[in-house]
C-alpha positions in Angstrom: -27.2 -32.6 -39.1 -24.2 -33.5 -36.9 -23.9 -32.6 -33.3 -22.1 -29.3 -33.9 -24.6 -28.1 -36.4 -27.5 -29.0 -34.0 -25.7 -27.2 -31.2 -25.1 -24.0 -33.4 -28.8 -23.9 -34.3 -29.9 -24.2 -30.7 -27.5 -21.5 -29.5 -28.3 -19.1 -32.4 -32.1 -19.4 -31.8 -31.6 -18.9 -28.1 -29.6 -15.7 -28.5 -32.2 -14.4 -30.9 -35.0 -15.2 -28.5 -33.1 -13.5 -25.6 -32.4 -10.4 -27.7 -36.1 -10.1 -28.5 -37.1 -10.8 -24.9 -34.8 -8.1 -23.4 -34.2 -5.4 -26.0 -37.6 -3.7 -25.6 -38.8 -2.3 -22.3 -42.2 -3.4 -21.3 -44.5 -2.6 -18.4 -44.7 -5.1 -15.6 -46.8 -6.0 -12.5 -45.7 -5.8 -8.9 -47.1 -8.4 -6.6 -46.7 -7.3 -2.9 -47.4 -9.5 0.0 -46.4 -10.3 3.5 -45.4 -13.9 3.9 -44.8 -15.2 7.4 -44.1 -11.7 8.6 -41.6 -10.8 5.8 -42.6 -8.3 3.1 -42.1 -9.7 -0.4 -42.3 -7.9 -3.7 -42.2 -9.8 -6.9 -41.9 -7.9 -10.3 -43.5 -9.8 -13.1 -42.6 -8.1 -16.4 -43.3 -8.9 -20.0 -39.5 -9.4 -20.4 -39.5 -12.0 -17.6 -42.4 -13.9 -19.1 -40.8 -13.9 -22.6 -37.5 -15.0 -21.0 -39.3 -17.9 -19.3 -40.7 -18.9 -22.7 -37.3 -18.8 -24.2 -36.0 -21.0 -21.4 -38.7 -23.6 -22.2 -37.7 -23.4 -25.8 -34.1 -24.0 -24.8 -35.2 -27.2 -23.0 -36.6 -28.4 -26.3 -33.5 -27.2 -28.2 -31.3 -29.1 -25.8 -33.3 -32.2 -26.3 -32.9 -31.7 -30.1 -29.2 -31.3 -29.8 -28.6 -34.3 -27.6 -30.8 -36.6 -29.6 -27.9 -37.0 -31.9 -26.5 -39.5 -29.3 -28.1 -43.0 -29.6 -28.0 -43.5 -25.8 -29.9 -40.3 -25.2 -32.6 -41.4 -27.7 -33.1 -44.6 -25.8 -33.2 -42.9 -22.4 -36.5 -42.6 -20.5 -37.9 -39.1 -20.5 -37.6 -38.7 -16.8 -33.8 -39.1 -17.2 -33.5 -37.0 -20.3 -35.3 -34.1 -18.6 -32.4 -33.8 -16.2 -30.2 -32.6 -19.1 -32.4 -29.6 -19.6 -32.0 -28.0 -16.2 -28.6 -26.2 -16.6 -29.4 -24.8 -20.1 -32.7 -23.4 -18.7 -30.9 -21.9 -15.7 -28.3 -20.3 -17.9 -31.1 -18.8 -20.1 -33.1 -17.4 -17.2 -30.0 -15.9 -15.5 -28.9 -14.3 -18.8 -32.4 -12.9 -19.4 -32.3 -11.1 -16.1 -28.8 -9.8 -16.7 -29.7 -8.6 -20.2 -32.7 -6.6 -18.9 -30.4 -4.9 -16.3 -27.8 -3.8 -18.8 -29.9 -3.1 -21.9 -29.0 0.6 -21.7 -25.3 -0.2 -22.1 -25.0 -1.4 -25.6 -21.5 -2.9 -25.4 -22.1 -4.6 -22.1 -25.4 -5.9 -23.3 -23.8 -7.4 -26.4 -21.0 -8.9 -24.2 -23.5 -10.6 -22.0 -25.4 -11.9 -25.0 -22.3 -13.3 -26.6 -21.1 -14.7 -23.3 -24.4 -16.5 -22.9 -24.0 -18.1 -26.2 -20.5 -19.4 -25.3 -21.6 -20.7 -21.8 -24.7 -22.3 -23.2 -22.7 -24.0 -26.0 -20.1 -25.3 -23.4 -22.8 -26.6 -21.1 -24.8 -28.5 -23.8 -21.6 -29.9 -25.3 -20.3 -31.0 -21.9 -23.7 -32.7 -21.2 -23.4 -34.5 -24.5 -20.0 -35.9 -23.4 -21.4 -37.2 -20.1 -24.2 -39.3 -21.8 -21.9 -42.2 -22.3 -20.0 -43.1 -19.1 -17.2 -44.7 -21.3 -16.6 -41.4 -23.2 -12.9 -40.5 -22.8 -13.9 -36.8 -22.5 -16.6 -37.6 -20.0 -14.5 -37.0 -16.9 -13.4 -33.5 -17.9 -16.9 -32.7 -19.1 -18.4 -33.8 -15.7 -15.8 -31.7 -13.9 -16.8 -28.6 -15.8 -20.5 -29.2 -15.1 -19.8 -29.8 -11.4 -17.7 -26.6 -11.1 -20.3 -24.6 -13.0 -23.2 -25.9 -11.0 -21.5 -25.2 -7.7 -20.7 -21.6 -8.9 -24.4 -21.1 -9.7 -25.4 -22.6 -6.3 -23.0 -20.3 -4.4 -24.3 -17.3 -6.3 -27.9 -18.2 -5.5 -27.3 -19.1 -1.8 -25.3 -15.9 -1.2 -28.2 -13.8 -2.7 -30.8 -15.6 -0.6 -28.7 -15.2 2.6 -28.1 -11.6 1.8 -31.9 -10.9 1.7 -32.1 -11.4 5.4 -35.7 -12.8 5.2 -37.3 -15.0 7.8 -36.1 -18.6 8.0 -39.6 -19.8 7.1 -39.2 -18.1 3.8 -35.5 -18.6 3.2 -35.5 -22.3 3.9 -38.0 -23.2 1.1 -36.1 -21.0 -1.4 -32.9 -22.8 -0.5 -34.5 -26.2 -0.6 -36.0 -25.7 -4.0 -32.6 -24.6 -5.5 -30.8 -27.4 -3.7 -33.2 -30.0 -5.1 -32.7 -28.6 -8.7 -28.9 -28.4 -8.5 -28.7 -31.8 -6.9 -30.6 -33.4 -9.7 -28.0 -32.1 -12.2 -25.1 -33.2 -10.1 -26.3 -36.7 -9.2 -27.4 -37.5 -12.8 -25.3 -40.5 -13.9 -25.4 -40.9 -17.7 -28.9 -41.6 -18.9 -29.8 -44.2 -16.3 -33.2 -44.1 -14.7 -32.4 -44.2 -11.0 -35.0 -43.3 -8.4 -32.2 -42.8 -5.9 -31.2 -39.6 -7.7 -34.6 -38.1 -6.9 -34.6 -39.5 -3.4 -31.1 -38.3 -2.5 -31.8 -34.9 -4.1 -34.9 -34.5 -1.9 -32.9 -35.6 1.2 -30.1 -33.1 0.3 -32.7 -30.4 -0.1 -34.2 -31.2 3.3 -30.8 -31.1 5.0 -30.0 -27.7 3.3 -33.3 -26.4 4.5 -32.5 -27.4 8.1 -29.0 -25.8 7.8 -30.6 -22.5 6.9 -32.5 -22.3 10.3 -29.5 -21.7 12.6 -27.6 -19.6 10.0 -30.3 -16.9 9.9 -29.2 -16.0 13.4 -25.6 -15.7 12.3 -25.0 -12.1 11.3 -22.3 -12.4 8.7 -21.9 -11.2 5.1 -23.8 -12.7 2.2 -20.4 -14.0 0.9 -19.6 -15.9 4.1 -23.2 -17.2 4.6 -23.5 -18.3 1.0 -20.0 -19.9 1.3 -21.0 -22.0 4.3 -24.2 -23.1 2.6 -22.3 -24.0 -0.6 -19.7 -26.0 1.5 -22.5 -28.0 3.1 -24.1 -28.5 -0.3 -20.8 -29.6 -1.8 -20.2 -32.2 0.9 -23.6 -33.7 0.6 -23.8 -33.8 -3.2 -20.1 -34.8 -3.7 -20.3 -37.8 -1.4 -23.6 -38.9 -3.0 -22.2 -38.5 -6.5 -19.2 -40.7 -5.7 -21.5 -43.3 -4.2 -23.6 -43.4 -7.4 -20.4 -43.7 -9.4 -19.2 -46.5 -7.1 -16.1 -44.6 -6.2 -16.8 -43.9 -2.6 -13.9 -45.0 -0.4 -12.0 -43.9 2.7 -9.6 -41.9 0.6 -12.5 -40.1 -1.1 -14.0 -39.2 2.3 -10.6 -37.9 3.4 -10.3 -35.8 0.3 -13.8 -34.2 0.7 -13.1 -33.6 4.4 -9.8 -31.9 3.5 -11.5 -29.6 0.9 -14.3 -28.7 3.4 -11.7 -28.0 6.2 -9.6 -25.7 3.9 -12.7 -23.9 2.7 -14.0 -23.3 6.2 -10.5 -22.0 7.2 -10.6 -19.6 4.3 -14.1 -18.4 5.2 -12.9 -17.9 8.8 -10.0 -15.8 7.7 -12.5 -13.7 5.7 -14.8 -13.4 8.6 -12.3 -12.2 11.2 -10.3 -9.9 8.9 
């Protein structure tokens, strides 16, 4: 099968799995605990567990779809695994959304079809970034970057909005920053230990950034925006360094974007 047939098979099976995972209501278990002084409740439902299984199957499906590319087939598994992250995140987020809207048939169907579209775009864009000489690679990378930053902002805003203790919020932000950084710093299929090292360093810095921000009483939108700006600056400069495009002009461009973003958040804060 060609790349489009492989992609259609993966997306179709994923949507079928998500439909099965979310269409029926199943009992769950609530785990309640107090972690570092903050009460935490975690709902583990059968729907969530099946959704996690579907996400693992999506990783295998993504690997199957991308194996059509010869460079991917020759890539080390540690590098190939980085391509699975975004499709798995899309599947997990979609699984949660579908459970919430399963009583609204039209909305549920819209979310399911939207998931198929987004998943197909993500996997196809990843396919075009395997070969650094691919003429469509730049636009594909731009799409993946924007999508990843959107996911990061959504996650950071939710964590900041929970108002939990820093000792709990920091690890949650660090884990997400590590995962998102791995997808952003991946360069083709090259095995580069620096990707893991820089992702870990970015995660550490993001964890440190959370500490003072927990004392800053602003909305989840502003707090998540500030965290995303810091994450964008760290990952953006690192990505340009890996691509050997880091220059004074590039630093000025990133500084300008960060400045404009901070001004926009300030306007939001004081209005």
